[in-house]
Structures are given as C-alpha cells and as structure tokens.
N, C-alpha and C positions, 0 to 999 in steps of 0.2 A: 225743297233742298233735302237731299241725301250725302248719307256717306259711305265710302265701300269698306264694310269692315274687312282685317285681316281673315285670310279662311283659317280654319279649323285646325290646330295641328293634327296629324296623323297619330291614330291611336297606337300606331303600328311597333313603333318603338318600346313605348311603354307596354304592350304586350309581350314583348320579347325579351323586356329585361325580368318581367315577372315570372315567365315562365320558366326563363333560365335559373333565376335563383332557385323556385324551387327545387328545379330537377338536379341542384346543385352544382350550375354549372356559372355562377356568380365570381368573382376575383375573390379566393383565397386571402385570408391577412397572412404578410410573411408570417412562417415559422421561426421562435428564436433557436439563434442558432448553437448547434451543438459545442456543448467544452471543452478545448483539448488542453494540455499541460503547454505555459507558457514557456516550453524548452530553448530559445532562442535567448531569452531572458535570465535563464537557467547560466546555459553556456556564458555570455557574457559575464555574469556575475563570479561562473567559478575561474574565468581566467583571473582574475586581480585574486586570487586566495593563490597561498601556496603549496606546492604538493600536486594530489592529481586527486579529478572526480570522478565518480562515473553515475551517473543515473540513468534511472527508470521507472516511466510510469505507466502503468497499465489497465485499462477497463474493459469492458466487455465489448466494444467496440476497436481498440486497437492498442499500440504499443511505440512508446515513443520514447527516447533518451539520446547519451550518448555516452560512450565508452561502457557499454551494455556489457559486455563479453569479456572485460579485463578484470583478470582476478585479482583480490584481493585476500589478506589474511582475515577469517571471519571474525575473530575474538569471538563474543558474548553471542552475534548471530547464528550460531550452533545451535546455542540451548532450545531453540523453538525446534529443533530439529530432534531434538533430546525430549523434549517435552512427549511430542508426536513417536517415536518410536518404545519409548516406554509404556505410554498407553494405548497401544498396539501391541505391546507382548500377551501371547495367549494368556495368561496368567493374570494378566490385568484387564485386559480388556471388558471380559463379560462379567466383570463381577463389583461390587462397591468399591470406592477409594477408602482407603484407609486413612489412617491417621499417617503412617510411616509416607504412603506417597503425599500427600496434601503437604507432610512437614520438610520436603524434599523440594517439588512442584513447585510450592510458591513462591519462598524465599529466591529460586533461581530464576524465576522469570519477572517477579513482581522488584526485587531490589538487586538483581545478576550477583545469587551469588556462586563463587566457583567451587565449593568444596560439594552441593550436590551431582554439577557436570562433572566432577571428577570422579566421581561412583557412579553416575550412569554409564560415562564412557565404557568402564573398567567390568562393568559388567554386562553392558550390550554389545561392547566388539567391534574392532574396525570391520569386517566384513558384513556384520546386522545393517551398522548405521553408514554403510555405501550402497546397500542394497535397497536401504528404505530413502537414500538421497534421489537414487535412480528412478524409484517407483515414483516420489513426490516431483518431477522435474528437474531437480536439482541438477542440472547438469556439468561434468569435469570434476563433481565432489570425490575428493581423498580425504581420509581420515588421515592427519599426521601429527606427531609428537615433540612439541604439547599440542595438543585439541585447537587451540584458537589461530595455530598457523594453517589451519583446514581452509583451503581455499572456496571461495564464495564469488560470485556474478553478481550484478545489479540485475541482469535479464532474469535469472533464475529467481533468485528473491520475490520479485515482484510476480514472478507467476505462483510463487507458492502462498504469496498471501492476498491475491487479488479472492479466490474462494478458500481460506486458510478452513472455515468450518465445516468443508465438503471433506478437507482431509483428518478430521480429527473424530473419534469412534460416536456416535451418538451419545453413547451412556454418559462420557466424559465430556459432551462438545461444551455444554455449558459453564461447568469449572472451569475448564481450559480459556474459553474467551475469557470471563470475568477476570484471571490473571493479567490478559494483554491491554485491557480497559483498565485494569488499575496498578501500575507501573507506579513506585514511590513518588512523591513529590519531587525529591532532590535529582530525579534523573528523566524528568519529564521536559529535558530539551527540542532544539529544533521542532520535529514537524509537529510536537505535540504545541509549541507555541506560535505557529502557524494553521493549524487544523481548523476549519470554519465553525460559526457556530449552526446549531442543527445536525454536524454530522457528528456520530459517533466512531472513536481512534479506537484501532487495537495497534500495536506496534510492540517494536523491541530495539534496543540497542546494541552496539558492541564496542569499544573503546580500549584503547591500548595504558591502561594503569595510570589512564589521568597524563598523559606524555605526547599525545598528538599525533602516535605513531598511526593509531588508524582512530578512525572516528566513524561511526555506520547506525544508519537505524533503519527498518521497514516495516511498514506499517500498510493497514490498509482501513478503509473511511470506509464507513456506509450510512444513506440517508435513506427515507421513506420513500417507497417506490422503486426498492429493487438498484438505486444508484447507489454507486462501490467502483472507488480506486484504489488502485493498489501503489504504492509509492517505496522505490528502493535507492537510497541514496548511501554511497560508498567514497569514503575520504581515504587518502593517506599522508602523512606527513606534512599534517596542519602545524606545527610546529607548537604547538600546546593544544591540551585538551579545551580551553576557551575558547581557542583561533576556531579550530574543531566543532564546536557549539556551534558559535557564529554560523560556520560555512552551510550547516546542516539547515539551521533556522532560515537564513540567507536562499538556499537552494529549494527551500521549502516551501516560501512564501512565494517567490516567484512562480514556481511549478504551478502553484494551487490556485493563483491568481484567479478573480470570478467563480469559481465551484461553489461560494455560497449562493451565488444567484441565478444557479443556471437550474432548470427542469429535467434536463435530460442532459445525455451523452450523446448518440447516435442521429 
C-alpha cells in the first residue's frame, strides 16, 4: 500500500522574499506621523472666549494659525526687540557685558520691568528700532508713543522666535537665552503651563497692566534632535487679566497637543 505525498512547496517564493529583504525591498514599517499643531481645536476654543485672538505656530516645516497678520499693541512683547537692539549696538556687541547692562536687561526680561525699557527706547530711538525690526522680520512694525502701543503680528513674532538664538550676538547669546528661560514664577502662565516635558522653553509675555486689554505670549520650544517650535499668541479685550491667562493656556494646550510624544516634525 502506498500513499501519495503532497508535492514539495516550491522554494521560489521563500527565495524571493529573502532576496527582497536583503535588497531593502521588504515592506517598511509605517513611519510615525509628523506632528502638526491642532489649530482647529484652538480656533474652536478661541470662539468661546471674549475679545479677539491671533495665533501663529511655526516649525522648520511650515506655518499654521489664524488671524496671523492681525495687528495688536505689542505691550511687553516689544522688550525682546529692545534686548536684541541693545546687544547689537557697536559699543556693546564686541565687549563683555557690564553690570549696568545686566541690571537693565535682566529685570526687563525676567520680570518685565518697564523702567529699563523706557530708557532703552529713548537711547535707541525710533529709526534704529524700526530698522532692526525690519532686519529681524518684524514686518509692519513702527514705534509708537507710548511704546506699548507699537503694533505686532503673531506671524512675525513666530518668525522671530523660531531661531531666536541666531538673532543674538554670539558673545551674548547664552546670557540672553538664560533670561528667557528664567522668567519669574509669578509670570509663568499660559504657554509655560502647557509646554510638554523634555522641551526647553524660552518665552516672553506682554499684558495691559492686568486689565485684560491685551494678553500676549511668544515662545520657542526646543528638544533634542534639533526639534523646535515657535508659538505666538496674541489676545485683546479678554475682560480681565485672569481671563487672558486662561485664554493663553487653553490655546497653548490645544495647539501643543501631542508634541511631547512626537519624534519628528516633517
């Protein structure tokens, strides 16, 4: 008695699969999706808030937002421009910073003191500040009196902050960046409450004497591997400063959703 055995499986399919894998032709695992800000969620949230809102988010891969070219009074978002302009002055750029420089710039950025800003506006003058603003991409800027009324846009702020370190003189870069990293705890609202762990935050806020007239923030977030994001949030007529802070935080949490889990932008 005999039994017919099934025919041997042809080795061809196995050989082809092995060769394809060696040649790099095997199907690749799907790449992780690139991160993008959740602008739709931020827009829905903004619709529930009083007043007006402008948002711009920028990475090396693109720009997202709404109301990006709406002009609003700068308030203390003018102070990073003052810092940049002062550090680029010929008599400052190439020398060590003096105690007088640090005594001005530190409080102006870390706790948003106005007295140093008043002095720098007077010394630098409108013509110089407007030239510097054009140089660093702050389109449409012109210095008004008082200086807090000078117009800014979310788009130009995000452009400035994406590579902020490149705008700073190399000699003074580390000092200036530390100021933006160490804003006093009492002013670390909004984006500072929403920034994901593992990302370095540098930022500056601007507000209308606690009235809710304007409440702004501009920030740079960086992470290992060269990842970076700039965020500019401008708000006006929020009713109270507390409501303005809540608007900034609500926008930032929605826009930055998922950023802490991503490993790539593009």
